[in-house]
BAFI-3210 file (N, C-alpha, C; in Angstrom, 3 decimals, decimal comma, padded with zeros to 6 digits):
// residues 138
n [1|2|3|4|5|6|7|8|9|10|11|12|13|14|15|16|17|18|19|20|21|22|23|24|25|26|27|28|29|30|31|32|33|34|35|36|37|38|39|40|41|42|43|44|45|46|47|48|49|50|51|52|53|54|55|56|57|58|59|60|61|62|63|64|65|66|67|68|69|70|71|72|73|74|75|76|77|78|79|80|81|82|83|84|85|86|87|88|89|90|91|92|93|94|95|96|97|98|99|100|101|102|103|104|105|106|107|108|109|110|111|112|113|114|115|116|117|118|119|120|121|122|123|124|125|126|127|128|129|130|131|132|133|134|135|136|137|138]
n.u [089,149|086,946|083,378|081,082|077,698|074,213|070,890|069,412|071,752|073,279|076,613|078,322|080,827|084,290|086,692|090,429|092,674|095,564|096,096|096,940|096,290|093,677|090,112|088,575|090,229|089,864|087,693|086,901|087,862|086,304|083,837|084,090|084,059|081,668|079,785|077,655|074,399|071,554|068,683|065,257|064,199|065,368|068,507|071,479|072,066|074,797|075,702|074,563|071,651|072,075|074,205|075,031|077,158|079,050|080,838|083,389|083,928|083,278|084,291|085,196|086,325|085,446|082,770|082,357|083,508|081,271|079,375|079,923|080,156|077,472|076,194|074,194|075,240|075,048|075,927|076,981|077,342|080,386|080,060|077,973|075,361|074,159|075,082|072,894|070,726|071,860|071,430|069,612|070,247|072,638|072,758|072,514|074,456|076,273|075,152|075,819|078,809|079,026|078,121|079,701|082,320|081,613|082,455|084,562|087,259|087,805|087,825|090,154|093,070|094,930|096,561|099,799|099,843|097,968|096,455|095,719|093,797|091,967|091,051|089,811|087,841|086,479|085,523|083,990|081,978|080,744|079,653|077,646|076,228|075,152|073,753|071,596|069,863|069,204|067,635|065,777|064,511|063,386]
n.v [095,838|093,304|092,156|089,934|089,626|089,009|088,636|090,875|093,077|092,919|092,659|089,575|088,516|089,762|090,851|092,046|092,554|092,839|095,826|094,766|092,313|090,022|090,646|087,861|086,288|086,257|085,133|082,208|082,224|084,035|082,875|080,688|081,457|082,029|082,415|079,819|079,584|080,319|078,383|077,992|075,505|072,455|071,177|073,494|075,348|075,486|077,361|079,488|079,313|080,440|081,961|085,173|087,265|089,370|089,919|089,663|087,290|085,177|082,212|079,151|077,418|078,332|078,220|075,219|074,817|075,946|074,776|072,046|072,313|072,773|074,611|077,147|078,689|082,277|084,205|086,687|086,477|087,109|088,841|087,896|088,248|091,120|093,350|094,584|093,306|092,337|094,285|094,532|093,125|093,839|096,657|096,149|095,152|097,256|099,131|098,169|098,260|101,098|101,448|100,439|101,930|104,734|105,112|107,289|106,700|104,439|105,305|106,301|104,363|104,350|102,621|100,610|097,900|095,205|093,569|094,813|097,024|095,256|094,256|096,735|096,695|094,841|095,295|097,440|095,972|094,563|096,773|097,734|095,251|095,153|097,496|097,234|094,945|096,129|097,814|096,446|094,988|097,147]
n.w [094,803|095,903|096,458|097,599|097,621|098,774|097,578|098,771|098,761|101,060|102,113|102,035|101,775|101,396|099,559|099,240|096,402|094,352|092,172|089,715|089,154|087,515|087,556|087,727|089,206|091,883|092,380|092,883|095,438|097,021|096,520|098,305|100,780|101,593|104,080|106,409|105,311|107,066|107,963|108,307|108,974|108,930|107,991|107,973|105,119|102,840|100,916|098,307|095,796|093,080|091,261|090,240|087,998|086,428|083,131|083,290|085,069|083,407|082,084|081,090|083,070|085,357|085,080|084,801|087,543|089,158|088,230|089,175|092,113|092,673|091,986|090,272|087,383|086,481|084,118|082,409|078,883|077,055|074,432|073,341|074,928|075,899|078,701|079,605|080,600|082,768|084,466|086,330|088,389|088,907|090,192|092,959|093,971|093,375|094,708|097,318|097,489|097,408|100,003|101,563|100,626|101,737|104,138|105,754|106,172|104,377|101,690|100,698|100,298|102,943|104,098|104,553|104,516|103,003|104,631|106,785|105,764|104,608|107,036|108,111|105,789|106,237|108,713|108,139|106,470|108,470|110,013|107,860|107,595|110,372|110,308|108,487|109,427|111,997|110,792|109,698|112,007|113,625]
ca.u [088,098|085,778|082,624|080,185|076,445|073,234|069,922|069,281|072,692|074,157|077,783|078,542|082,234|084,916|088,171|091,274|093,676|096,115|095,193|097,732|095,152|092,502|089,157|088,211|091,472|089,695|086,310|086,799|088,368|084,894|082,720|084,614|084,250|080,345|079,230|076,584|072,965|070,344|067,416|064,339|063,824|066,272|069,945|071,932|072,909|076,118|075,660|073,147|071,181|072,643|075,740|075,154|078,393|079,175|081,423|084,815|084,034|082,955|085,489|084,619|086,974|084,575|081,278|082,636|083,738|080,372|078,323|080,423|079,656|075,929|075,549|073,629|075,626|074,172|077,179|076,560|078,464|080,781|079,661|076,874|074,528|074,516|075,147|071,576|069,726|072,343|071,605|068,404|070,862|073,940|072,549|072,213|076,166|076,961|074,875|076,813|080,167|078,742|077,791|081,485|082,828|080,889|082,821|085,645|088,621|088,248|087,787|091,292|094,036|095,931|097,399|100,646|099,663|096,727|095,658|095,052|092,852|091,046|090,482|088,924|086,836|085,389|084,794|082,625|080,948|079,865|078,733|076,610|075,290|074,089|072,495|070,391|069,528|068,769|066,338|064,779|064,045|062,336]
ca.v [095,180|092,483|091,760|089,031|090,098|088,311|089,114|092,188|093,756|092,703|092,243|088,339|088,249|091,325|090,418|092,795|092,172|094,118|096,224|094,302|090,888|090,415|090,106|086,562|085,450|086,486|084,391|081,052|082,420|084,778|081,531|079,612|082,652|082,486|081,734|079,430|080,297|079,635|078,095|078,000|074,063|071,544|071,415|074,880|075,522|075,978|077,916|080,017|078,281|081,222|083,359|086,278|087,680|090,217|089,343|089,604|086,463|084,317|081,438|077,457|076,930|078,935|077,345|073,740|074,808|076,151|073,469|070,870|072,801|072,454|075,878|077,404|080,171|083,190|084,620|087,377|085,808|088,173|088,881|087,002|088,752|092,400|093,455|095,061|092,592|092,164|095,742|094,428|092,497|094,638|097,608|095,709|094,933|098,468|100,015|097,512|098,943|102,231|101,390|100,388|103,306|105,294|105,275|108,028|106,105|103,637|106,002|106,172|103,585|104,830|101,668|100,027|096,125|094,948|092,870|096,110|097,615|094,405|094,186|097,894|096,610|093,724|096,430|098,330|095,149|094,364|097,762|097,682|094,271|095,608|098,560|096,527|094,226|096,964|098,618|095,142|094,672|098,175]
ca.w [096,026|095,551|097,170|097,098|098,496|098,783|096,788|099,031|098,692|102,384|101,682|102,324|101,575|100,928|099,380|098,251|095,680|093,671|090,958|088,485|089,326|086,975|088,719|087,991|090,139|093,284|092,348|093,912|097,079|097,345|096,760|099,255|101,952|102,139|105,512|106,258|105,615|108,508|107,446|109,463|108,943|108,411|108,248|107,190|103,749|102,839|099,693|097,596|094,731|091,795|091,263|089,363|087,735|085,184|082,033|083,748|085,612|082,205|081,640|081,233|083,970|086,077|084,809|085,536|088,988|089,825|088,288|090,062|093,538|092,442|092,210|088,867|087,145|085,721|084,067|080,962|078,120|076,448|072,814|072,854|075,864|076,705|079,994|080,082|081,536|084,258|085,688|087,090|089,411|089,343|091,159|094,106|094,115|093,084|096,245|098,834|097,251|097,818|101,415|101,895|100,164|102,297|105,359|105,156|106,264|103,436|100,281|099,965|101,032|103,235|104,956|103,726|104,110|102,383|105,748|107,395|104,748|104,462|108,405|107,897|104,834|107,049|109,764|107,314|105,882|109,596|110,091|107,226|107,946|111,631|109,962|107,911|110,599|112,800|110,007|109,493|113,428|113,919]
c.u [087,259|084,800|081,561|078,533|075,410|072,486|069,531|070,508|073,752|075,246|078,005|080,102|082,963|086,323|089,294|092,351|094,273|095,492|095,887|096,991|094,236|091,344|088,528|089,169|091,144|087,906|086,215|086,996|086,720|083,954|082,922|084,308|082,828|080,058|077,828|075,565|071,972|069,064|066,360|064,241|064,981|067,869|070,363|072,532|074,064|076,408|074,193|072,967|072,072|073,487|075,395|076,247|078,227|080,288|082,668|085,115|083,815|084,167|084,654|085,258|085,753|083,222|081,578|083,003|082,344|079,544|078,875|080,307|078,267|075,388|075,380|074,255|075,127|075,029|076,868|077,761|079,162|080,887|078,422|075,559|075,028|074,482|073,823|070,747|070,419|071,997|070,354|068,891|072,139|073,886|072,915|073,926|076,758|076,603|075,743|077,852|080,109|078,730|079,297|082,341|082,434|081,388|084,413|087,047|088,983|087,634|088,923|092,317|094,996|097,165|098,354|100,596|098,175|096,045|095,059|093,908|091,578|090,295|089,334|087,606|085,914|084,802|083,661|081,497|080,178|079,091|077,500|075,739|074,573|073,437|071,203|069,675|068,903|067,669|065,350|063,967|063,088|061,445]
c.v [094,724|092,328|091,116|089,488|089,333|089,149|090,712|093,205|093,714|091,982|090,766|088,023|089,562|090,447|091,785|092,343|093,402|094,527|095,333|092,688|091,034|089,809|088,823|085,544|085,441|085,612|083,160|081,553|083,013|083,487|080,543|080,231|082,679|081,930|081,086|079,851|079,554|079,610|077,957|076,435|073,267|072,159|072,819|074,654|076,111|076,816|078,249|079,041|078,955|081,797|083,949|086,852|088,461|089,537|089,002|088,137|084,852|083,486|079,934|076,842|077,248|078,407|076,054|073,675|075,066|075,025|072,135|070,861|072,690|073,493|076,287|078,745|080,738|084,273|085,182|086,904|086,928|088,209|088,474|087,824|089,921|092,271|094,339|094,455|092,373|093,556|095,849|094,107|093,400|095,804|097,305|095,724|096,127|099,224|099,222|097,954|100,106|102,479|101,328|101,649|104,395|105,830|106,093|107,430|105,370|104,200|105,999|105,229|104,074|103,570|100,772|098,227|096,374|094,252|094,072|096,520|096,588|094,288|095,665|097,804|095,723|094,443|096,972|097,390|094,936|095,197|097,845|096,572|094,625|096,612|098,027|095,636|095,017|097,639|097,392|094,864|095,647|098,456]
c.w [095,209|096,641|096,614|098,452|098,269|097,881|097,384|099,132|099,897|101,902|102,694|102,697|101,046|100,994|098,833|097,532|094,944|092,518|089,791|088,339|088,658|088,085|088,903|088,920|091,579|093,446|093,019|095,407|097,831|097,455|097,818|100,607|102,172|103,195|105,354|106,150|106,391|107,539|108,514|109,933|108,468|108,691|107,603|106,162|103,548|101,710|099,333|096,395|093,563|092,448|090,297|089,163|086,474|084,232|082,327|084,249|084,795|081,797|081,643|082,448|085,000|086,281|085,281|086,798|089,886|089,777|089,109|091,755|093,287|092,737|090,457|088,547|086,286|085,416|082,364|080,011|077,131|074,601|072,370|073,802|075,898|077,860|080,452|080,924|082,908|085,098|086,566|088,357|089,869|090,208|092,135|094,549|094,554|094,529|097,348|098,484|097,768|099,232|102,083|101,951|100,838|103,752|104,895|105,034|104,874|101,951|099,827|100,863|101,479|103,855|104,186|103,510|104,176|103,456|106,476|106,847|104,908|106,048|108,275|107,309|105,355|107,839|109,200|106,861|107,224|109,939|109,434|107,410|109,676|110,995|109,178|108,469|111,547|112,193|110,107|110,770|113,585|113,021]
res [m|h|v|l|s|d|a|r|g|v|p|l|a|v|a|v|s|g|a|n|r|h|d|s|q|a|f|k|p|l|i|l|a|i|p|a|i|r|s|r|r|g|p|r|r|r|r|p|v|k|i|r|t|d|k|a|y|f|s|a|d|h|l|a|w|l|r|g|r|g|l|v|p|r|i|v|r|p|g|i|e|s|g|e|r|l|g|r|h|r|w|k|i|e|r|s|i|a|w|l|f|g|y|r|r|l|t|v|r|y|e|r|k|g|s|h|f|l|a|f|r|g|l|a|a|a|l|t|c|y|k|k|l|a|k|i|a|t]
***
């Protein structure tokens, strides 16, 4: 399961892939699935400013692709940087993954088709967003 979240940990995009595929293959579709960001003034922005990822997504192709789209990549370089500095930001995505796995139906994958599991995962992401918005509104 792949989750893309904002700085607060609210899931923006969710994807499911097979266990035999590397995580980096789901990177570009997740970035392209980011919804439009509403701003108070001016036109809507279509993308965030920075992308933070762990070592699994580091490649020259991904760095060039992100820079070509006008995004600032914050990717930990394997063998050069330790993942300890990433921990300040990594806990937010870990928390949002834990929120998505908090639904009993989704802890074990019972569905035969991946599209059904993705639909349930999207529903869990929508419920998570609703709960966060309800907490902010009150």
